[in-house]
N, C-alpha and C positions, 0 to 999 in steps of 0.2 A: 503493499502499501505507500504511496506517497506520501513523502513526510508533511504532516499537517493538517491534512485531509480525511474527514471520516467516511465511515462506507455510507455511499448513498441513499442504500435502502436502509439504514439507519438514523440519515439525516430527514428521511420523508416517512419515517415511521412503517413501513411496510414491508412484507414478508418477499422474499425473492420468487416468491411465484405468484405475485400480484399482477391479476389483469390490467391492459393499460387504462381502462377509465379509473379504476382506485387508484393509479398513482394519477391519474389526471385530476380526479376529485381530492385528494390527500393535497396535493400539489396546492389546489384552489385554496383549502382551510390555513394552509401555513401561509401564504402568499399574501392572504387578506388579514391573516392574524399580525403578520409581522413587517405589513405596509410604512415605510417608515414614515407616509403623511399620518398612521395613525398612530404612531409613536416617536412625536418630535425630540421628546427628551431621552430617547434613549437610542445611544450610539448602536448598541450591540444590534439593533431592531436590522437597521440596512444590512449589517454583515450576513444576519439569520436570513435572511430574504433571499440575498445573494448565493448563499451556500444551498438553497431549495430549489433556485433556480438551476443551478448546474448540475444538481441531480436530475430533475427533471428532464432537461435537456438531452439526457444522457438516457435515462431511462424509457424514454418518451419513444427513441428510436431506435427500430428494433435491431438494425447495425449495429450500432454503438453500446446497446444494451448486450446484446449476445458477446462482444467484444469484452467489457467491462466483466460480464460474469466468470469471463475464461480467465482472464489475466488480469484485473483489475485495474488500479489508475497509471500502473507501467502499459496497461495494454493502450491506453488513449494518449499516450504521448506520440507526438504529432499528428493525430488528429483533431479535425476541424470542431473542437470543442471552444468555446467563448472562454476569455480572461473573464470573469464576473467581479474579479479584483479591481481590475481595473474600469470597470464600464459605469457609466452613471444609470441611474434607475429607469431615466427615459428611455435608453436604450435597450433596457432588460423589458420593459415592458410593451415596447414596440415587436419583440422576438415573439410573444407569448399572446397576441392578440384575440387568438381563438377562445382565450380563458378570459380577457379582461375586455371583451369587446371593442377591439381597438384600438387600445390604449388609454390615457388619462387628457380629457378634454382640454384643450386650450393651452399646453405645457408645449408652445413652440419655442424654441432656444432662440437667440437672437444671433443679427448677421455677424462673423466677424468683419474687420477691418485690417488694411493694410496701408502701409506707409513705408519710405526708406529714407536714410541717413548715411552720407557719406563722410568717412574718415579717412584720415593719413595711414601711413605705415608707423609712423614715429606713434599715434596714439594707440595703433592695435599694441604696441609695447605697454603702453602705461594706463591704458583704459578713457573713455570720455564721456564726455554728456553732453547732450542734444535736449533742446526744447524744439518739442514738436508743435506744430500747428496743423490743425486739423478740422475738419466739421462732419458730422454723424448728427443720423436722425436721432432726435432724443426726447424726452418726453413736451409735451406741449406745458409751457408754464400758465396759459389761459385755463384748461381744463384738467390739467395735471395729469395729462395721459390718458383720461378717459373717452376722449373724443366728444362727449358731449357737454352741451353749452351749459354754464354757470345756472345753479337753482334745476337743472333737468336732471333726468336718472337715466341709467340703462335698462332696457326689459329685453325679458327672454324672447328668442329668436320664435319667428310664429312658425316657422316653416321645419325648424327642428327640434322644436319645444324644448331648446335651451340645453342640448344635448352637446350640440358642433358638430352632430355628424347625421349623416341622412344612410338610408339603405335603398338600394336600387335591385330590381330583379331584372335579371338578362337571360336571354335562352335562344336556344333555336332547336326548334324539331323537338324532339324527348328530352335534350339537355339543356338543364336549368341551373343558374347560379345566382348569389346573393352578392353584392357588391356593396361595403361600406365604406363611404368617401368623407372627407368634409364638406361640412354643411357649405352651397355655393352663396348664400343671402349672409351670411354673419361668419363667411370662413373660419369655420372651426373656432370662433369663440364662444358662439351659446347663448350671446347677445349681441341687440341693435340699438343704435341710438336713433332716440327718436327726435331731437332737437340737437344737429350738430353744433357742436364749436366752429364758430365764422374763423378763429385763428387757423386753425390744423383742417378745416373742413371734414371735421369727424374720424381724422386719422390717429388722434391724438399722438400725432411724433411732429416737430417740427427741426429744420436745420439748426445745427447751434455749433459755434464754432468751439475747439478745445485746446486747451494747451497744456501739455504735458512734457515733464522731464526724465527723460531715461538713459539709463546708465548703458555705455557699451563695455561690457567685460574686455581685458587684455587677453589678447590671442583669438579672436575672433576671425573668421575667414570671409574673404568676399562672395556674399550669397548666403549668407546665415542669415537667421531671423530670430529675432527677440519676440517672444511672446507677454502680452501684457494683461493679465486677465481681467475680465470684466470691465475693460474700456472701449466693448464693441457696442453695438445697438443693444437696445433693451427687446425683449422677446416679446411675442404677440400677446401674453397676460400683463404684461407689465416684469417681469422676472426674467431669470436668468438671462444675463447682459451675456453678449459675444464677446470675443478677446480683439484685443487688438496687435497684427503682426508687422514687425519693423524689421524690414530688410535692411541688411548693412552692405553697403559698398565701401570699399577698400578703393582709394585714388591709387593711379600707377603712379612710382617713384620714377625722377628722372636718371636715375644710375643704379636703383637696386631691381631686383625681379626673385617675386617668392616663390618659395619653391617650399611645400610644407610650410614648417617653422625654418626653416633656413632660407636664408635670402643671398643672390648670387650678383654679384657685381664682374662685368668683362670690362676690363683694365687693359687699356691700350697703351705697350711700352716700346721703348725703340729698339733694334736688335741688338744694337750694342748696349745696352743697360742688360738684356738676356744672358748676350756672350759673357761680360765682365761682371755684372752683378750688381746691383744699384737697392737703395732704399727710396721710396716711393712714397708719395702721399694717397689715401685709400679713402673713400667717403664711406660713413656709417653713419646710422639713424642718431648717434649721439655727436655727430662732428667728424672730424677729420682725424685720422690713425695711420701713424708709417708701420709699413710691409717693408719686410727684407725681400729682396729678388734673389736668390741663390745662383751662383757663375754660372753657367750653361743652363739655364731655364729654357725649355722648350716650348713651342707655340699651343697653348692648350692647357698648360700645367694650371692646374688648380691648386692653390696654398688658401688654407683654412683659417679662419679668425674666431678661436671658439667663445661661444656667449654672449655674441653680437649678432643672434637672427633674432625671432618672435618668440615669446612665451606660448609655452603651449595651454589651451584654453580649458582643461581640466590640472594637469600636473603643474603650471606656470613654470617649468622648466625652460631658458629660453635655448633655442638652435643656436646653428652657426652661422657664419658669414662667409662665402664663398667666394675666393678671387679667381678668377679665370684669366688668366693672360693671354693677351692676345698681341701678336711681334706685328710691328708694323713695318711696313719696308718702304723706304723712301722714294717718293716717286721722280725728285730732282736731285741730283747731285752738283756740285760746284766741281771745276775743273781739278781743285786738289783732294778733295774727298774721292772723287772716280779714280784719281790715281795712286790714292791710298788702297781703296778698296780693289783694284786690280793689284796691285804688290800681295795685299793678304789671297787672293783669289791664285796668284799663281802658286804662293807657300803649301795652298789649303790641298791644292791638286796632288801634293806629295803626303798629308799628311790628313786625309780625310778624318772625321769621326767614324768610333765605332760601328753605330747604326747607319751612316751612310758608305760606307765599308761593306756591311754585309748585305744592304740592300743590290749594290753594285754587281758583289760576287753572284747573288742570285738572279740578277739581272744575265751576266753570262752565260749562267750555268743554263737559264730558260731558252736563249738564242742557240746556245750549242747542241740542245736537244732538239729547238727547232729543225734544223737543219739537219740534224743525223734523223730526221725524221720521226723523233720521239712524241 
């Protein structure tokens, strides 16, 4: 049995030979008993309700029940069983509409909103704060979100009788079905406004400007979002606000390029500096620093500056700055420079580098093999 999970038959209080109707009937009683709305002061009620819902989902499905009877909780690993520990009550009710008549009326979650902010690479190191200005549909101040004019009241919808849902029959030939849908007159609210508010025209909502301070954590990546709970629009019944998703854009740096938590700097140097060695200045997010170029450095060589990269979003450990050496060949030479280089070239022909020598030897072998038909 999985650690921390009770036996599903024990949860529902039925025997292992219980019929599907008995399982359904027992779950209905438990669900109504432990309904969180009926137990607002009991935090354990929601947990008992979710536990019973999970047991019912498995035992009401013939395939899952057979697997559970044979292998227990271990047999359901990888199966499509909902994670009730992280599900909202509304989501669970929507799954068991056959028992609860289509779910709870009026519990419509509010809409999520999104906006974006821009930060620099330097702010990725230290974190940043931004003041967000955005508009959202909020409660109308005149009617308080009811949609009714001051002094008037809402009334039960005459179409659905206040249930927020209507049942329609559909059929073809001898096949018939019944479909429960949201009431088109009240849009699932169950109430209608006899005298609409003039300010919001009966919607109960009005656009409002919102100013909010958001903290961007160090180490965040381009395209990641910060979710601010409850800063979206209110739901259909005036509760359950949505969330605000703040997408972060990291501006490009003129010299540094991000690769994970490391920074890459492509540093151009003269071929004389690469051959003889030199000390050069390199840009970093904290200013300029000196870097030693070893004698005989080759084009594309990567030199590392430890701890000068970006922090990890979780551990805060900083990456490194990787300096890739790009050797530049001069396009123009004066006469003296050309004379000196020709003298160097003449000596280099008799003293080539080991790498170049190996390449020339392999090249001779290749052409020799081609001449011999190899």
